[in-house]
C-alpha positions as CSV (number, residue, x, y, z in Angstrom):
1,X,5.3,15.1,79.9
2,X,1.6,14.6,79.2
3,X,-0.2,17.9,78.5
4,X,-3.5,18.6,80.1
5,X,-6.5,18.7,77.8
6,X,-7.9,21.8,76.2
7,X,-11.2,21.8,74.4
8,X,-12.4,24.1,71.6
9,X,-15.5,24.4,69.5
10,X,-15.5,25.6,65.9
11,X,-18.5,27.9,65.5
12,X,-19.7,27.9,61.9
13,X,-23.3,29.3,61.9
14,X,-24.3,32.9,62.6
15,X,-28.0,33.6,62.8
16,X,-28.3,36.9,64.8
17,X,-26.3,38.9,67.4
18,X,-28.4,37.5,70.3
19,X,-28.2,33.9,69.0
20,X,-24.4,34.2,68.6
21,X,-23.9,35.6,72.1
22,X,-26.1,32.9,73.6
23,X,-24.2,30.2,71.8
24,X,-20.9,31.5,73.0
25,X,-22.1,31.7,76.5
26,X,-23.5,28.2,76.3
27,X,-20.1,27.0,75.1
28,X,-18.5,28.7,78.1
29,X,-21.0,27.0,80.5
30,X,-20.2,23.6,78.9
31,X,-16.5,24.1,79.7
32,X,-14.9,24.9,76.3
33,X,-11.6,26.6,76.6
34,X,-11.5,28.2,73.1
35,X,-14.2,29.6,70.8
36,X,-13.1,29.2,67.2
37,X,-14.3,30.6,63.9
38,X,-13.2,29.2,60.4
39,X,-12.3,31.2,57.3
40,X,-14.6,30.3,54.4
41,X,-16.8,32.2,52.0
42,X,-20.3,31.6,53.1
43,X,-19.3,31.6,56.8
44,X,-19.0,34.5,59.3
45,X,-16.1,36.9,58.9
46,X,-13.6,35.6,61.6
47,X,-12.4,38.7,63.4
48,X,-15.7,40.5,64.1
49,X,-17.2,37.2,65.1
50,X,-14.4,36.6,67.6
51,X,-14.6,40.1,69.1
52,X,-18.4,39.5,69.6
53,X,-17.6,36.0,71.2
54,X,-15.1,37.6,73.6
55,X,-17.5,40.3,74.6
56,X,-20.2,37.7,75.3
57,X,-18.0,35.6,77.6
58,X,-15.4,35.9,80.3
59,X,-13.1,32.8,80.4
60,X,-12.6,31.2,77.0
61,X,-9.9,32.3,74.6
62,X,-10.9,32.9,70.9
63,X,-9.2,31.9,67.7
64,X,-9.2,31.5,64.0
65,X,-9.5,27.9,62.8
66,X,-7.9,28.4,60.4
67,X,-7.4,31.4,58.2
68,X,-6.7,30.7,54.6
69,X,-3.4,32.4,54.1
70,X,-4.1,33.0,50.4
71,X,-7.0,35.3,51.4
72,X,-4.8,37.7,53.3
73,X,-2.1,40.3,52.7
74,X,0.4,39.9,55.6
75,X,0.5,43.6,56.5
76,X,-3.3,43.9,56.5
77,X,-3.6,40.7,58.4
78,X,-1.2,42.0,61.1
79,X,-3.5,45.0,61.5
80,X,-6.5,42.7,61.9
81,X,-4.7,40.4,64.4
82,X,-3.4,43.2,66.6
83,X,-6.8,45.0,66.6
84,X,-8.6,41.8,67.5
85,X,-6.1,40.9,70.2
86,X,-6.6,44.3,71.7
87,X,-10.4,44.2,71.6
88,X,-10.5,40.7,73.1
89,X,-8.2,41.6,76.0
90,X,-5.4,39.4,74.8
91,X,-7.5,36.3,74.4
92,X,-6.7,35.7,70.7
93,X,-5.1,32.6,69.2
94,X,-4.2,32.9,65.5
95,X,-4.7,29.8,63.3
96,X,-3.2,29.7,59.8
97,X,-3.3,27.2,57.0
98,X,-2.7,27.1,53.2
99,X,-6.4,26.7,52.3
100,X,-7.8,23.7,50.5
101,X,-10.9,24.9,48.6
102,X,-10.0,26.1,45.2
103,X,-13.5,27.4,44.4
104,X,-13.4,29.8,47.2
105,X,-10.2,31.5,45.9
106,X,-11.7,31.6,42.4
107,X,-14.9,33.2,43.8
108,X,-12.8,35.8,45.6
109,X,-10.8,36.5,42.5
110,X,-7.6,35.3,44.2
111,X,-4.9,33.1,42.8
112,X,-5.0,29.4,43.8
113,X,-1.5,28.3,42.7
114,X,0.2,24.9,43.1
115,X,0.5,23.2,46.6
116,X,4.1,24.4,46.7
117,X,3.1,28.0,46.0
118,X,0.4,27.9,48.7
119,X,2.9,26.7,51.2
120,X,5.4,29.5,50.0
121,X,2.7,32.1,50.7
122,X,2.0,30.6,54.2
123,X,5.7,30.7,55.1
124,X,5.9,34.3,53.9
125,X,2.8,35.2,55.8
126,X,4.1,33.7,59.1
127,X,7.5,35.4,58.7
128,X,5.9,38.7,58.0
129,X,3.5,38.4,60.9
130,X,6.3,37.6,63.3
131,X,8.3,40.6,62.0
132,X,5.4,43.1,62.1
133,X,3.7,42.1,65.3
134,X,7.0,41.9,67.3
135,X,8.0,45.4,66.1
136,X,7.5,47.8,69.0
137,X,6.5,50.5,66.5
138,X,3.6,48.5,65.0
139,X,0.3,50.3,65.4
140,X,-1.9,49.0,66.9
141,X,0.3,46.8,69.0
142,X,-1.0,43.4,69.9
143,X,-2.0,42.9,73.6
144,X,0.0,39.6,73.8
145,X,3.8,39.8,73.3
146,X,5.6,39.2,71.1
147,X,2.4,38.1,69.3
148,X,-0.7,36.0,69.9
149,X,-0.1,32.2,70.1
150,X,0.2,30.8,66.5
151,X,-1.5,27.6,65.4
152,X,-0.5,26.1,62.0
153,X,-2.6,23.5,60.4
154,X,-1.7,20.8,57.9
155,X,-0.2,17.4,57.3
156,X,2.6,17.7,54.7
157,X,6.3,17.8,55.5
158,X,6.8,21.5,54.6
159,X,3.9,22.6,56.8
160,X,5.0,20.4,59.7
161,X,8.5,21.8,59.4
162,X,7.1,25.3,59.5
163,X,5.0,24.4,62.5
164,X,8.1,22.9,64.2
165,X,10.0,26.2,63.6
166,X,7.3,28.8,64.3
167,X,4.0,27.4,65.8
168,X,2.8,27.2,69.4
169,X,0.1,24.8,68.3
170,X,0.3,22.2,65.5
171,X,-3.1,21.2,64.1
172,X,-3.4,18.0,62.1
173,X,-6.2,17.7,59.5
174,X,-6.2,13.9,59.4
175,X,-7.1,14.2,55.7
176,X,-5.6,14.7,52.3
177,X,-6.5,15.5,48.7
178,X,-8.4,12.6,47.3
179,X,-6.4,11.0,44.4
180,X,-7.9,11.8,41.0
181,X,-10.7,13.9,42.5
182,X,-11.2,17.7,42.0
183,X,-9.2,19.9,44.2
184,X,-10.8,20.4,47.6
185,X,-12.2,16.8,47.7
186,X,-10.5,15.2,50.7
187,X,-10.2,11.6,52.1
188,X,-9.3,10.7,55.7
189,X,-5.9,9.3,56.1
190,X,-5.7,6.0,58.1
191,X,-4.9,6.0,61.9
192,X,-1.5,4.6,61.1
193,X,-0.8,7.4,58.6
194,X,-1.9,10.0,61.1
195,X,0.4,8.5,63.7
196,X,3.3,8.7,61.2
197,X,2.5,12.4,60.6
198,X,2.6,13.2,64.3
199,X,5.9,11.3,64.6
200,X,7.2,13.3,61.7
201,X,6.3,16.6,63.5
202,X,8.2,15.4,66.6
203,X,11.3,14.7,64.5
204,X,11.2,18.1,62.9
205,X,10.7,19.7,66.3
206,X,13.4,17.7,68.1
207,X,15.6,20.7,68.7
208,X,12.9,22.8,70.3
209,X,12.9,23.3,74.1
210,X,9.2,22.5,74.2
211,X,7.2,21.0,71.2
212,X,4.0,22.6,70.2
213,X,0.7,21.7,71.6
214,X,-0.9,19.2,69.2
215,X,-4.5,19.8,68.0
216,X,-7.1,17.7,66.2
217,X,-10.6,18.6,64.9
218,X,-13.1,15.8,65.5
219,X,-15.7,15.5,62.7
220,X,-18.5,13.7,64.6
221,X,-19.4,12.9,68.2
222,X,-22.2,10.3,68.6
223,X,-23.4,9.0,72.0
224,X,-24.6,5.5,71.5
225,X,-24.6,2.0,73.0
226,X,-23.6,0.5,69.6
227,X,-20.3,2.0,68.4
228,X,-20.0,-0.4,65.5
229,X,-23.4,0.4,64.1
230,X,-22.5,4.1,64.0
231,X,-19.3,3.4,62.2
232,X,-21.0,1.1,59.7
233,X,-23.6,3.8,58.9
234,X,-20.9,6.4,58.3
235,X,-18.7,4.3,56.0
236,X,-20.4,5.7,52.8
237,X,-19.7,9.2,54.0
238,X,-16.3,8.6,55.6
239,X,-14.0,10.0,53.0
240,X,-12.4,6.6,52.1
241,X,-12.1,5.2,55.7
242,X,-13.2,1.6,56.5
243,X,-15.4,0.6,59.4
244,X,-12.4,-0.6,61.4
245,X,-10.5,2.6,60.7
246,X,-13.4,4.7,61.8
247,X,-13.7,2.9,65.1
248,X,-10.1,3.9,66.0
249,X,-9.9,7.2,64.1
250,X,-9.9,10.4,66.2
251,X,-12.2,11.9,63.5
252,X,-15.1,9.9,65.1
253,X,-15.9,9.8,68.8
254,X,-18.7,7.4,69.5
255,X,-20.0,5.3,72.4
256,X,-21.1,6.2,75.9
257,X,-19.8,9.4,77.5
258,X,-17.3,7.3,79.4
259,X,-16.2,5.4,76.3
260,X,-15.7,8.6,74.4
261,X,-13.6,10.0,77.2
262,X,-11.4,6.9,77.1
263,X,-11.1,7.3,73.3
264,X,-9.9,10.9,73.8
265,X,-7.3,9.7,76.4
266,X,-6.2,7.0,74.1
267,X,-5.7,9.4,71.2
268,X,-3.6,11.7,73.4
269,X,-1.5,8.6,74.3
270,X,-1.1,7.5,70.7
271,X,-0.9,10.8,68.7
272,X,-0.2,13.4,71.4
273,X,-3.5,15.3,70.8
274,X,-4.3,17.3,73.9
275,X,-6.1,20.2,72.3
276,X,-9.4,18.7,71.0
277,X,-11.9,20.6,68.9
278,X,-15.4,19.7,67.8
279,X,-17.7,21.2,65.3
280,X,-20.6,23.5,66.3
281,X,-23.4,20.8,65.8
282,X,-21.7,18.5,68.3
283,X,-21.1,21.2,71.0
284,X,-23.8,20.0,73.3
285,X,-23.1,16.3,72.8
286,X,-19.4,16.7,73.7
287,X,-20.1,18.8,76.8
288,X,-20.5,15.9,79.2
289,X,-17.2,14.4,77.9
290,X,-15.4,17.7,78.8
291,X,-16.8,17.3,82.3
292,X,-15.6,13.7,82.4
293,X,-12.1,14.6,81.3
294,X,-11.6,17.9,83.2
295,X,-8.4,17.7,85.1
296,X,-7.0,14.7,83.1
């Protein structure tokens, strides 16, 4: 059964209280369903930013996109999650991932570890959050029961298996560590590889009554009458993708508003992505596409 679309915007810049509130209200006016905040050093602290976003708006949900599990102690994170869920009136969605920027962990004085160790910590964090937040004695209790909806982001088999077991939303990065490059340097995977990753998730989730909602974060939205020219210009910055791959990759949405809407529908058909997020700089550009797709 085809899921209806949901749309989110990942808000990365915080200038002032008034500017933040105005941006969140504008996102609501444009039709976004979820207001999201990432978890990076040099970016706003997620939980206070989300509380402020919820206070400035009425309809959208709010979410972390995504927390670096290595930054967080599970018990302290459970306290933050429950408090934020209470203060936002039960509008919180919790996004978690392993993290991919080694330098941020080093700046924070936190261990980086091997890929396997980072996934171990993510699995431990998810299990502890489920245990703590579902405990009727946990103080404060979350507003949503047994806990806020959980999004898990990643592409590897272990993370996809974890998402198949635990997550309400599975988010696909569409990228991987660049071979031979410093950790944190990523390349886009090809559209065919991305399709294989979503198929792998479905295999891992075959025993579920209902698979998770599938999410993708779009990297660029460009309204133009020359799609190929945009793709050609982006190839040098495209993290290893070719011009042809960019034209069919969900990381890039380009063309007229109608053409972009058709691309989003095609990506839902091919990959299963019904929860589409864009980055803060493209919030306005994508707004008319939301209007075009509403009810699809």
